C-alpha positions as CSV (number, residue, x, y, z in Angstrom):
1,M,39.4,22.2,26.3
2,K,41.6,23.7,23.9
3,N,40.6,24.3,20.2
4,Y,42.9,22.3,18.0
5,F,44.5,22.7,14.5
6,K,46.0,26.8,14.7
7,N,48.5,26.5,12.0
8,I,49.9,23.2,13.1
9,R,50.9,19.7,12.0
10,S,52.1,17.3,14.1
11,T,54.8,15.0,13.4
12,F,53.5,11.6,13.5
13,I,55.5,8.4,14.0
14,W,55.9,6.9,10.6
15,S,53.6,4.1,11.3
16,V,51.0,6.5,11.6
17,L,51.6,8.1,8.2
18,L,51.8,5.1,6.1
19,L,47.9,4.4,5.9
20,F,46.3,7.3,5.5
21,S,48.8,10.2,3.9
22,F,48.9,8.0,0.8
23,N,47.2,8.5,-2.7
24,L,45.1,5.6,-4.0
25,L,44.7,6.3,-7.8
26,A,45.4,6.3,-11.2
27,Q,48.0,4.4,-14.0
28,G,51.0,6.3,-14.9
29,S,52.8,9.4,-12.9
30,A,50.8,12.2,-13.9
31,T,49.0,14.3,-11.2
32,G,45.5,14.3,-13.0
33,Y,43.7,12.8,-16.0
34,L,40.9,14.3,-18.4
35,Y,37.3,14.2,-19.0
36,V,36.6,14.9,-22.8
37,Y,33.5,15.1,-24.5
38,P,34.4,14.5,-28.4
39,S,32.4,17.0,-31.0
40,D,34.0,15.0,-34.2
41,P,34.0,11.1,-35.3
42,S,37.5,10.8,-35.2
43,A,37.9,12.0,-32.0
44,Y,35.9,8.9,-30.2
45,P,38.0,5.8,-28.7
46,D,38.0,2.6,-30.8
47,Q,37.6,-0.7,-28.6
48,Q,41.1,-0.8,-28.5
49,G,41.4,3.0,-26.9
50,G,42.8,4.1,-29.8
51,V,42.1,7.1,-32.2
52,S,41.8,7.3,-35.8
53,N,42.8,11.1,-36.3
54,P,46.0,11.8,-36.7
55,T,46.6,14.6,-35.3
56,L,45.1,12.7,-31.9
57,Q,47.4,10.0,-32.4
58,D,50.8,12.2,-32.6
59,F,49.4,13.8,-29.2
60,F,48.5,10.3,-27.6
61,L,52.1,9.4,-28.4
62,V,53.7,12.3,-27.3
63,Y,52.0,12.4,-24.0
64,Q,51.9,8.7,-23.4
65,V,48.3,8.4,-23.2
66,V,48.0,4.8,-21.5
67,S,43.8,5.0,-21.1
68,Y,41.3,6.3,-23.2
69,H,37.8,5.2,-22.6
70,K,34.1,5.7,-21.6
71,S,33.6,7.2,-18.4
72,F,30.0,6.4,-17.6
73,P,28.5,3.5,-19.9
74,G,24.7,3.5,-19.0
75,A,24.5,6.9,-18.1
76,A,21.0,8.2,-18.1
77,S,21.6,11.9,-18.5
78,Q,22.8,13.3,-22.1
79,M,25.7,14.9,-21.1
80,L,27.5,12.1,-19.3
81,Q,26.6,9.5,-21.9
82,N,29.2,11.6,-23.7
83,A,31.9,11.5,-21.6
84,Y,35.1,10.0,-21.9
85,E,38.6,9.8,-20.1
86,I,42.6,9.8,-20.5
87,H,44.8,9.2,-18.4
88,C,48.7,9.6,-19.5
89,D,52.0,9.3,-18.0
90,G,52.7,12.6,-19.9
91,D,51.8,16.5,-18.7
92,V,48.2,16.7,-18.3
93,D,48.4,20.1,-18.6
94,E,49.9,20.6,-22.0
95,L,47.7,17.5,-23.6
96,K,44.7,19.7,-22.3
97,A,46.0,22.8,-24.4
98,K,46.8,20.4,-27.3
99,L,43.7,18.9,-27.4
100,E,41.8,22.1,-27.0
101,S,43.8,23.4,-30.2
102,T,41.9,20.9,-32.2
103,G,38.6,22.2,-32.2
104,L,37.5,18.4,-32.2
105,F,36.1,18.2,-28.4
106,S,33.0,20.3,-27.1
107,L,34.5,20.3,-23.8
108,I,37.4,19.2,-21.8
109,E,38.2,19.1,-18.4
110,I,41.0,18.1,-15.6
111,E,40.3,15.8,-13.2
112,S,43.2,15.4,-10.3
113,Y,44.4,12.2,-8.8
114,M,42.8,11.5,-5.7
115,Q,43.9,10.1,-2.2
116,T,42.8,7.5,0.2
117,A,41.2,9.3,3.0
118,S,44.2,7.4,5.0
119,M,38.6,14.6,18.3
120,P,36.5,16.4,24.8
121,I,32.9,15.0,24.2
122,V,29.8,14.4,25.9
123,D,29.3,10.7,25.9
124,C,25.9,9.8,24.6
125,P,24.1,8.2,27.3
126,E,24.8,4.2,28.1
127,P,22.2,3.4,24.9
128,C,21.4,-0.1,26.2
129,T,21.9,-1.8,29.7
130,N,22.2,-5.3,27.4
131,P,24.8,-4.8,25.0
132,Q,26.5,-7.9,22.9
133,S,30.0,-8.5,23.7
134,V,32.8,-9.6,21.5
135,N,36.1,-11.8,22.1
136,D,38.1,-10.6,19.1
137,P,41.5,-9.7,20.7
138,N,41.7,-6.5,18.9
139,S,38.2,-4.8,18.7
140,G,37.8,-1.4,20.5
141,Y,36.4,1.7,20.5
142,E,35.0,1.6,16.8
143,L,32.5,-0.9,18.0
144,T,31.6,0.7,21.4
145,L,31.8,4.4,20.9
146,P,29.0,4.4,18.2
147,G,26.6,2.2,20.1
148,Y,26.9,-1.2,17.8
149,L,27.2,-3.6,20.1
150,C,23.4,-2.4,21.2
151,A,22.4,-2.1,17.5
152,W,23.6,-5.8,17.3
153,N,20.4,-6.4,19.7
154,I,18.3,-5.4,16.7
155,T,20.5,-6.3,13.8
156,Q,23.9,-7.4,12.8
157,G,23.2,-7.0,9.2
158,D,21.0,-8.7,6.7
159,P,23.1,-10.7,3.7
160,S,20.7,-9.4,1.2
161,V,22.3,-5.3,2.2
162,V,25.9,-5.1,0.0
163,V,28.3,-2.5,0.4
164,A,30.0,-1.5,-2.5
165,V,33.8,-0.5,-1.5
166,I,35.9,0.8,-4.2
167,D,39.6,0.1,-3.4
168,T,42.6,-1.6,-3.6
169,D,42.1,-5.1,-3.3
170,F,40.4,-7.8,-1.2
171,D,42.1,-11.1,-0.3
172,L,39.0,-13.8,-0.5
173,D,41.0,-16.2,1.7
174,D,41.4,-13.8,4.7
175,P,39.6,-15.6,7.2
176,E,38.0,-12.7,8.7
177,L,36.3,-11.9,5.1
178,A,35.8,-15.7,4.3
179,G,32.0,-15.4,2.3
180,K,31.5,-11.5,3.4
181,V,33.0,-10.3,0.1
182,I,30.7,-11.7,-2.6
183,S,32.8,-10.3,-5.5
184,K,35.7,-9.1,-6.6
185,V,36.0,-6.8,-9.6
186,G,38.6,-5.1,-11.4
187,T,42.7,-5.8,-11.4
188,P,45.0,-4.5,-8.5
189,G,47.7,-2.5,-9.1
190,S,51.1,-2.6,-6.6
191,P,51.0,-5.4,-4.2
192,N,51.9,-2.7,-1.6
193,C,48.9,-1.0,-1.6
194,S,46.5,-4.2,-1.5
195,H,46.2,-4.0,2.1
196,H,43.6,-0.6,2.3
197,G,40.7,-2.7,0.7
198,N,41.1,-5.5,3.2
199,I,40.7,-3.4,6.5
200,V,38.1,-0.8,4.8
201,A,36.1,-4.2,3.6
202,G,37.3,-5.5,7.5
203,T,35.9,-2.5,9.1
204,I,32.2,-3.4,7.9
205,V,32.2,-7.3,7.8
206,A,35.0,-8.9,9.6
207,T,33.6,-12.0,11.5
208,P,32.5,-11.3,15.3
209,N,33.4,-13.8,17.8
210,N,35.7,-16.0,16.4
211,G,38.4,-15.4,18.8
212,I,41.0,-13.4,16.0
213,E,41.5,-10.1,15.1
214,V,38.6,-7.8,14.9
215,A,34.9,-7.3,14.4
216,G,32.9,-5.7,11.9
217,V,30.7,-3.6,12.6
218,A,27.9,-4.6,10.4
219,P,29.1,-8.5,10.0
220,G,26.1,-9.8,8.8
221,A,26.1,-7.6,5.6
222,R,28.0,-8.1,3.1
223,V,30.9,-6.2,0.4
224,A,30.9,-6.6,-2.9
225,G,34.8,-5.3,-4.0
226,Y,35.6,-3.1,-6.6
227,V,39.5,-3.0,-7.5
228,V,41.1,0.1,-8.3
229,N,44.5,-0.2,-10.2
230,T,46.8,1.1,-8.3
231,T,50.7,2.9,-8.7
232,F,53.0,2.7,-5.2
233,N,55.5,5.6,-4.4
234,S,57.3,6.3,-0.6
235,Y,59.8,9.4,0.3
236,I,60.9,10.6,3.1
237,D,59.0,14.0,4.4
238,A,61.1,16.8,6.0
239,N,60.6,15.8,9.8
240,G,62.3,12.4,8.9
241,N,58.8,10.6,8.3
242,L,58.7,7.9,6.1
243,V,55.8,8.9,3.6
244,C,53.7,5.9,1.7
245,S,52.0,7.0,-1.3
246,C,49.6,5.0,-3.6
247,S,47.2,6.6,-6.2
248,G,44.5,5.4,-8.5
249,S,41.3,6.5,-10.1
250,P,38.2,5.5,-8.3
251,W,35.6,6.8,-10.8
252,G,35.4,3.5,-12.9
253,Q,34.9,1.1,-10.2
254,T,32.2,3.8,-8.9
255,W,30.2,3.8,-11.8
256,Q,30.5,0.4,-11.8
257,A,29.1,-0.4,-8.5
258,Y,26.4,2.0,-9.2
259,L,25.1,0.1,-12.7
260,D,25.3,-3.3,-10.3
261,G,22.7,-1.6,-8.7
262,R,24.6,-0.9,-5.2
263,K,22.7,0.9,-2.9
264,I,25.4,2.1,-0.5
265,I,29.4,2.8,-2.3
266,N,32.3,3.3,0.2
267,V,34.7,5.4,-1.0
268,S,37.5,5.7,1.4
269,W,39.4,8.2,-1.2
270,S,40.4,12.0,-0.4
271,G,38.1,12.9,-3.1
272,L,36.5,12.4,-6.3
273,G,37.3,15.4,-8.5
274,N,35.7,18.9,-9.1
275,S,34.6,19.1,-12.5
276,S,31.4,19.4,-13.6
277,T,31.4,15.9,-15.1
278,V,31.8,14.4,-11.4
279,V,29.1,16.8,-10.0
280,N,26.5,15.7,-12.7
281,A,27.9,11.8,-12.3
282,I,27.2,12.0,-8.2
283,K,23.8,13.5,-9.0
284,E,23.0,10.9,-11.0
285,I,24.5,7.9,-9.0
286,T,22.4,9.8,-5.7
287,G,19.3,10.3,-8.0
288,G,19.6,6.4,-9.0
289,G,18.7,5.4,-5.3
290,T,22.3,5.1,-4.1
291,L,24.2,6.4,-1.3
292,L,27.2,7.5,-1.4
293,I,29.9,7.6,1.8
294,V,33.3,9.1,1.3
295,A,35.7,10.1,3.6
296,A,36.5,13.5,4.4
297,G,40.3,13.4,3.9
298,N,43.6,13.5,6.0
299,G,44.7,17.4,5.6
300,D,44.2,20.1,8.0
301,P,40.9,22.2,9.4
302,G,39.5,24.0,6.2
303,S,40.9,21.7,3.3
304,Q,38.2,20.9,1.1
305,E,38.5,17.4,-0.6
306,H,34.9,17.1,-1.4
307,S,33.5,20.7,-1.6
308,A,32.3,20.3,-5.6
309,Y,29.4,17.4,-4.4
310,Y,29.3,17.5,-0.8
311,N,25.9,19.1,-0.4
312,I,24.6,16.8,-2.8
313,P,21.5,15.2,-1.2
314,G,22.4,11.4,-1.1
315,V,26.4,12.1,-0.5
316,L,27.7,11.7,3.4
317,N,31.0,13.1,4.0
318,V,32.5,11.7,6.8
319,S,35.6,12.7,9.3
320,S,37.5,11.2,12.3
321,I,36.8,11.1,16.1
322,S,39.2,9.9,18.7
323,S,38.1,6.9,21.0
324,D,37.9,9.6,23.9
325,G,35.3,11.7,21.9
326,T,38.4,14.2,21.0
327,L,38.8,15.6,17.5
328,H,42.1,15.2,16.3
329,Q,45.1,16.0,14.2
330,W,45.7,15.7,10.6
331,V,41.8,15.4,9.7
332,S,40.2,17.2,7.4
333,Y,37.2,19.2,9.2
334,N,35.0,21.6,7.0
335,Q,31.7,22.9,6.8
336,G,30.8,20.2,4.0
337,V,31.4,17.2,6.8
338,D,28.3,15.7,7.9
339,L,29.4,14.0,10.8
340,C,32.3,12.0,12.6
341,A,33.2,8.5,12.7
342,P,36.1,6.9,14.7
343,G,39.2,7.1,12.8
344,N,41.9,7.7,15.0
345,A,44.2,4.6,16.1
346,V,41.2,2.2,14.9
347,S,41.9,-2.0,15.5
348,T,42.1,-3.3,11.7
349,L,42.4,-6.6,10.2
350,T,46.5,-7.2,10.2
351,H,47.9,-5.7,7.3
352,D,51.9,-5.5,5.4
353,Y,52.3,-2.1,4.8
354,C,55.7,0.2,3.8
355,G,57.8,-2.3,5.6
356,G,56.1,-3.1,9.1
357,T,53.2,-5.6,10.0
358,R,50.2,-3.9,11.8
359,S,46.4,-3.7,12.9
360,I,46.0,-0.5,13.6
361,A,45.4,2.5,11.8
362,W,44.5,6.0,11.5
363,G,42.2,8.4,9.0
364,T,39.1,8.9,8.0
365,S,39.8,6.3,5.6
366,L,38.1,3.9,8.3
367,S,35.5,6.6,9.8
368,A,33.7,6.2,6.2
369,P,32.8,2.6,5.9
370,N,32.2,2.9,10.1
371,A,29.2,5.1,9.2
372,A,28.9,2.9,5.7
373,G,28.5,-0.4,8.0
374,A,25.3,2.1,9.9
375,A,24.3,2.5,6.7
376,A,23.8,-1.4,5.9
377,L,22.4,-1.6,9.4
378,I,19.6,0.6,8.8
379,L,18.4,-0.7,5.4
380,S,18.6,-4.2,6.9
381,V,15.6,-3.1,9.5
382,N,14.0,-0.8,6.7
383,P,14.4,-1.5,2.8
384,C,12.2,0.9,1.8
385,L,14.4,4.0,2.5
386,K,16.0,6.5,-0.3
387,P,19.3,7.6,0.0
388,T,18.3,10.6,1.4
389,E,16.4,9.6,4.1
390,I,19.1,7.4,5.5
391,E,21.5,9.9,5.5
392,N,18.9,12.3,7.2
393,I,18.5,9.3,10.2
394,L,22.2,9.2,10.4
395,K,22.5,12.9,10.8
396,T,20.0,13.6,13.2
397,T,20.8,11.0,15.5
398,T,24.5,11.5,15.8
399,C,26.3,12.4,19.8
400,P,26.9,16.2,20.2
401,I,30.4,16.8,20.7
402,E,31.1,19.1,23.5
403,N,33.7,21.2,22.0
404,P,33.6,21.2,18.5
405,T,35.5,24.4,17.7
406,V,38.6,24.2,15.3
407,I,40.4,26.7,13.4
408,D,40.1,26.7,9.8
409,I,44.4,27.1,8.7
410,F,43.5,28.9,5.4
411,T,41.5,31.6,7.2
412,N,42.6,31.4,10.6
413,I,39.0,32.0,11.7
414,S,37.1,29.7,14.4
415,H,34.3,26.9,13.3
416,D,32.0,25.4,15.3
417,D,30.0,23.7,12.3
418,Y,33.2,21.8,10.9
419,T,32.3,18.6,12.1
420,G,28.9,18.0,11.0
421,T,26.1,16.8,13.5
422,G,28.3,15.0,15.6
423,Y,29.6,11.6,15.9
424,L,27.8,8.4,14.6
425,N,25.2,6.6,17.2
426,A,24.7,3.7,15.2
427,Y,22.3,2.4,18.2
428,A,19.9,5.5,18.0
429,A,20.0,5.6,13.8
430,V,18.9,1.7,14.1
431,L,15.8,2.2,16.4
432,K,14.8,5.6,14.3
433,A,15.1,3.6,11.3
434,Q,13.2,0.6,12.7
435,G,10.1,2.5,13.7
436,Y,7.7,3.2,16.4
437,F,5.6,0.1,17.5
438,G,3.9,0.1,20.8
439,S,2.2,1.8,23.3
440,I,2.5,5.8,23.9
441,S,1.9,6.4,26.8
442,V,3.0,9.8,27.2
443,S,1.9,12.6,25.3
444,D,4.2,13.5,22.3
445,T,5.1,15.3,19.0
446,W,6.5,13.6,15.9
447,T,8.4,16.2,13.7
448,G,10.2,15.6,10.1
449,E,10.1,11.8,9.1
450,N,9.1,9.0,11.3
451,Y,8.6,5.3,10.8
452,V,6.0,3.1,11.9
453,S,6.8,-0.8,11.8
454,A,4.0,-2.1,13.7
455,D,0.5,-1.1,15.2
456,V,1.1,2.3,17.3
457,V,-1.3,2.5,20.2
458,V,-2.1,6.3,21.7
459,E,-3.4,5.3,25.3
460,T,-5.8,7.2,27.0
461,N,-5.2,10.8,27.9
462,V,-2.5,11.1,25.3
463,T,-2.3,13.2,22.6
464,L,0.0,12.7,20.1
465,T,0.3,15.6,17.3
466,I,2.2,14.9,13.7
467,N,3.5,17.6,12.1
468,G,5.8,15.6,9.8
469,T,5.4,12.2,7.7
470,V,5.2,9.2,9.4
471,K,5.5,6.1,7.2
472,F,3.4,2.8,8.0
473,S,5.1,-0.7,7.5
474,E,2.2,-2.8,5.5
475,G,-0.1,-4.1,7.7
476,A,0.2,-1.3,10.7
477,S,-2.3,0.6,12.5
478,L,-2.3,3.6,14.3
479,I,-4.9,2.9,16.8
480,I,-6.3,5.4,19.6
481,K,-7.7,4.6,22.5
482,P,-10.8,6.0,24.4
483,G,-9.7,9.4,25.4
484,G,-6.6,9.2,23.5
485,R,-6.3,12.5,20.9
486,V,-4.5,12.6,18.0
487,N,-3.8,16.1,16.4
488,L,-3.0,15.2,12.5
489,Y,-0.9,18.6,10.3
490,G,0.9,16.3,8.5
491,T,1.0,13.1,6.2
492,L,0.1,9.2,7.3
493,T,1.6,7.3,4.3
494,N,2.7,3.9,3.8
495,S,6.4,2.8,3.0
496,C,7.1,0.9,-0.3
497,M,6.0,-2.1,0.2
498,G,2.1,-2.2,0.6
499,P,-1.1,0.0,2.0
500,W,-0.9,0.1,5.5
501,D,-4.2,-0.6,7.7
502,G,-5.1,3.0,8.4
503,V,-6.2,5.3,11.5
504,V,-8.5,3.0,14.5
505,V,-10.7,5.3,16.5
506,E,-11.6,3.6,19.3
507,G,-15.0,4.7,21.5
508,I,-17.0,3.3,23.8
509,A,-20.4,2.2,22.6
510,T,-22.5,2.2,25.9
511,E,-21.1,5.8,26.3
512,S,-23.0,8.6,24.6
513,Q,-21.1,11.0,22.4
514,Y,-22.2,13.5,24.8
515,T,-19.9,12.2,27.6
516,A,-16.5,13.6,27.2
517,G,-13.5,12.1,27.2
518,K,-14.8,8.3,26.9
519,H,-13.7,8.5,22.8
520,G,-10.9,8.5,20.8
521,R,-10.2,11.7,19.0
522,L,-8.6,12.1,15.4
523,Y,-8.4,16.0,15.0
524,T,-7.3,16.6,11.0
525,Y,-6.0,20.3,10.4
526,E,-5.3,21.9,6.9
527,G,-2.3,20.3,5.2
528,A,-3.1,16.8,6.6
529,V,-3.0,13.9,4.1
530,I,-3.7,10.1,5.3
531,E,-3.4,8.2,1.8
532,N,-2.3,4.7,1.0
533,A,-4.0,2.7,3.5
534,V,-6.3,-0.1,3.2
535,T,-9.0,2.0,5.3
536,G,-8.5,5.8,5.8
537,V,-10.2,6.2,9.0
538,K,-12.4,3.2,10.8
539,L,-14.4,4.5,14.1
540,I,-14.8,1.3,16.3
541,G,-16.4,0.6,19.7
542,G,-18.0,-2.0,21.5
543,G,-19.0,-3.8,17.7
544,I,-20.4,-0.8,17.0
545,L,-18.9,2.6,15.1
546,Y,-18.2,5.4,17.5
547,G,-15.2,7.2,17.2
548,I,-14.8,10.7,16.3
549,M,-12.6,12.4,13.8
550,Q,-12.9,16.0,13.8
551,G,-11.6,18.8,11.0
552,E,-11.1,22.2,12.5
553,S,-13.4,24.0,10.6
554,A,-14.6,24.1,7.2
555,G,-12.9,26.9,6.5
556,N,-9.7,25.2,7.5
557,L,-10.2,21.6,6.0
558,P,-11.4,23.0,2.7
559,Q,-13.0,20.6,0.1
560,N,-9.8,19.9,-2.0
561,K,-8.3,18.6,1.1
562,A,-11.4,16.3,2.0
563,E,-10.7,14.4,-1.0
564,Q,-6.8,14.2,-0.5
565,L,-7.7,12.6,2.6
566,L,-10.2,10.1,0.9
567,N,-7.6,8.9,-2.0
568,Y,-8.8,5.2,-1.8
569,A,-9.9,3.3,-4.7
570,N,-13.5,2.3,-4.0
571,N,-13.2,-1.6,-3.4
572,G,-15.1,-2.2,-0.5
573,T,-12.8,-1.6,1.9
574,G,-12.0,2.4,1.4
575,Y,-13.4,5.1,-0.3
576,S,-14.2,7.0,-3.3
577,A,-13.7,10.7,-3.8
578,A,-17.4,11.1,-5.1
579,W,-18.3,9.7,-1.5
580,A,-16.3,12.5,0.0
581,K,-18.2,15.3,-1.7
582,N,-21.4,14.5,-0.6
583,I,-21.1,13.5,2.6
584,L,-22.9,15.3,5.3
585,T,-20.6,17.7,7.6
586,V,-21.9,20.7,9.8
587,K,-18.5,23.0,10.6
588,G,-15.7,20.7,9.2
589,Y,-15.5,17.3,6.7
590,H,-15.9,13.7,8.3
591,F,-14.9,10.5,6.8
592,P,-16.0,7.5,8.4
593,P,-16.6,4.0,6.8
594,K,-20.2,3.0,6.3
595,P,-21.7,2.4,9.4
596,K,-24.2,-0.3,10.4
597,H,-27.4,1.4,11.9
598,P,-27.7,0.8,15.5
599,A,-31.5,0.2,14.8
600,G,-30.7,-2.8,12.3
601,S,-32.7,-0.5,9.5
602,E,-31.8,-0.4,6.3
603,E,-29.2,2.6,5.5
604,R,-27.7,4.1,2.6
605,N,-25.0,6.2,1.8
606,S,-25.2,9.3,-0.1
607,E,-23.5,7.3,-3.4
608,Q,-26.5,4.4,-2.7
609,K,-29.6,7.4,-2.4
610,N,-29.7,8.1,-6.1
611,K,-30.6,4.3,-6.5
612,L,-33.8,4.5,-4.5
613,T,-36.7,4.1,-7.0
614,A,-40.1,5.8,-7.1
615,P,-42.7,6.6,-5.9
616,K,-40.8,7.2,-2.4
617,S,-38.4,10.0,-3.4
618,P,-35.5,10.5,-1.0
619,Y,-35.7,13.8,1.1
620,V,-32.4,16.0,0.3
621,I,-30.2,17.0,3.4
622,S,-27.9,19.3,3.2
623,P,-26.0,21.3,5.6
624,N,-25.8,24.8,6.9
625,P,-22.5,25.0,9.1
626,A,-22.5,28.5,9.6
627,N,-26.0,28.5,11.1
628,D,-25.8,25.0,13.0
629,Y,-28.5,23.8,10.9
630,V,-29.4,21.0,8.4
631,Y,-32.1,20.9,6.4
632,F,-34.1,17.7,5.4
633,T,-36.3,18.9,2.0
634,C,-38.6,16.2,1.0
635,T,-39.6,16.2,-2.6
636,N,-43.0,15.0,-2.8
637,S,-46.4,15.6,-1.4
638,L,-45.5,12.5,1.1
639,R,-43.9,15.4,3.5
640,S,-46.3,16.1,6.0
641,A,-47.0,12.5,7.0
642,N,-43.2,12.0,7.5
643,P,-41.5,12.1,11.0
644,I,-37.8,12.0,11.1
645,I,-35.8,11.1,13.7
646,V,-32.0,11.6,14.3
647,T,-30.0,8.7,16.8
648,D,-26.7,8.2,18.5
649,A,-24.6,5.5,17.9
650,T,-26.6,4.0,20.7
651,G,-29.7,3.8,19.8
652,R,-30.8,7.2,21.9
653,V,-33.0,9.4,20.1
654,I,-31.1,13.0,19.8
655,W,-34.1,14.8,18.1
656,Q,-37.2,14.2,16.0
657,S,-39.3,16.3,13.7
658,L,-42.7,17.2,14.5
659,A,-45.7,15.4,12.3
660,N,-48.0,16.5,9.8
661,Q,-45.7,19.7,8.9
662,E,-46.5,22.4,6.0
663,S,-43.2,23.2,5.0
664,P,-41.4,20.8,2.2
665,T,-38.0,21.6,4.4
666,T,-37.5,20.7,8.1
667,V,-34.7,22.1,9.9
668,W,-32.9,20.3,12.8
669,G,-30.8,22.7,15.0
670,T,-27.4,21.5,15.9
671,T,-26.1,24.6,18.4
672,T,-26.4,22.2,21.1
673,I,-25.3,19.2,19.6
674,R,-21.8,17.9,20.6
675,P,-19.3,16.4,17.3
676,G,-19.8,12.9,16.7
677,V,-21.8,10.5,14.2
678,Y,-25.1,10.4,14.1
679,F,-27.8,8.5,12.2
680,Y,-31.1,9.7,10.7
681,S,-34.2,7.8,9.7
682,I,-37.3,8.9,7.6
683,Y,-40.6,6.8,7.8
684,D,-44.1,6.6,6.0
685,E,-46.9,5.3,6.9
686,A,-45.1,1.7,5.4
687,G,-42.4,2.1,7.2
688,L,-38.8,3.3,6.8
689,I,-38.1,4.9,3.6
690,Q,-34.8,6.2,3.8
691,S,-31.9,6.4,6.2
692,G,-28.5,7.6,6.6
693,R,-25.5,9.3,8.7
694,I,-24.7,12.9,9.6
695,A,-21.5,13.9,10.7
696,I,-21.4,17.0,13.3
697,L,-17.9,18.7,13.8
698,K,-17.6,21.6,15.7
């Protein structure tokens, strides 16, 4: 398989170039604009965009300033609150120098106008046996290669999930977009550029199975259109190709989409800028809960359209792949690319552009919305996910690229890491976001972040090892069947919606605790955390609490972790940290719920024991894990007449003390005792005076 892009630039027919080698940005003919930070009251713009300072008025006239306004209204960052931008038709570099000479600004940064982002592979295995079908005549590999027709068996998108598209214009009367574009904000520029927004929006939400044109990848979701004012240009290049160009500044509308609360923003432009102002704004956007998806660009391998911010968590940088899974030319591949998605000869809504009518387009401007559609499906099945979590799911479920090697034309060095983690697998991503549910019948290990949408059952003779974080939907449980085992090194927690139900460890009530392999087991190791559950751990079996929960050892599960495992409100269904400190243990910490004593006698936990009234003072019970002992120490003269009986959950007597002992302390040796929950009862002449439970963990 050959490597692409060694100091070459292919000649495309003019229809290829007309969509994705053009700029989509600003006003005027200048190549850039300014971010300025006024430090003098006279340097701030008035409501009309003018200034009161005479010197600035002269500069604005000479350099044909067409706009001066606040860049990021509503910003949380103090720096961004004082950021303004100036657009002009004159020489922006000279204007920058003139403004700096006044001393009226603390910082001035020049930013370029951006371009719209106008691949053999080992195919992923057939992801499902029953993919949906479409009758839209122009639909193609943009649906099939990423597995969208299988993902649609789970969801086509929820109407409450809205993707903000920052682009040229949107035709709300287009039958493919009818009811799909819920709003349009902004003033369009040249009508020669208006098609671009339509085809990007159509990539996401075009109506499927209506017998016309194409189907969007997430047709059940919605698009909010944010219109950028654009200027159109065209020229004939050295190879005789017609090149059409649209330029404009997407930042104002990108920021507005963030202020409007959009959780996914698609920016199919060649870049957003490299200044510290842009970087800080992007950090605020992603930190505020928005996933920013950008098109990698249509340059050469090694070009760096998004280098200033592509490593910011919550920014997804998408490059292109062909229908046959090959890399292709005139696309930006670099170390900042996160993944690839269809972008070479992609079917689109029919559009007029640069003197022709077409229904196919090239470039990463199509790749970005293809990935944005996958993000919309992910949020549809799991609305609790954060931008970084969506990004992680998309990047960890990609299909591998067989020959990802490209040669950086700027350094002439080969790279295998310029295409991200692979190409988009929307079906796998949606499955992962939806989360696990049902039966686990083969031993497995979960690492990283995982999601559970309904009860997960660890079956008999199966071991599940959890090394990462598992987030449970409200009401979901982790159930360990008799003979099953869970090794917990990581964290079990809830999603954003409400508490999960907790871990259920099942046993068999008719089997002794001495019978190996008959009971579910939950092993907690150093670093284990169980939190935000209705009940952390329930031990059940045949109506009697009987499962087993074990810590590796007292040394490996210290008291502070014991308290962390029991971070629940003491509301009758959970536990309190105070009880965790006092619970009886041997070689580890044990956290059973409040059990019913098998003999039906009165049972008090360690919080209740201090409520017993004189003259029948309770015994003080304390473990000695190092020696496998449990001490029962009596504090009054009744000790010689008080036999102590220990039973298992079935009521079978495991141990009992000798009567009429002279010593105030009775010792139960537990060296031969198997791990489990045991129950003690202490009697005098009148009957039961104290009872409780002891957890033996080895």
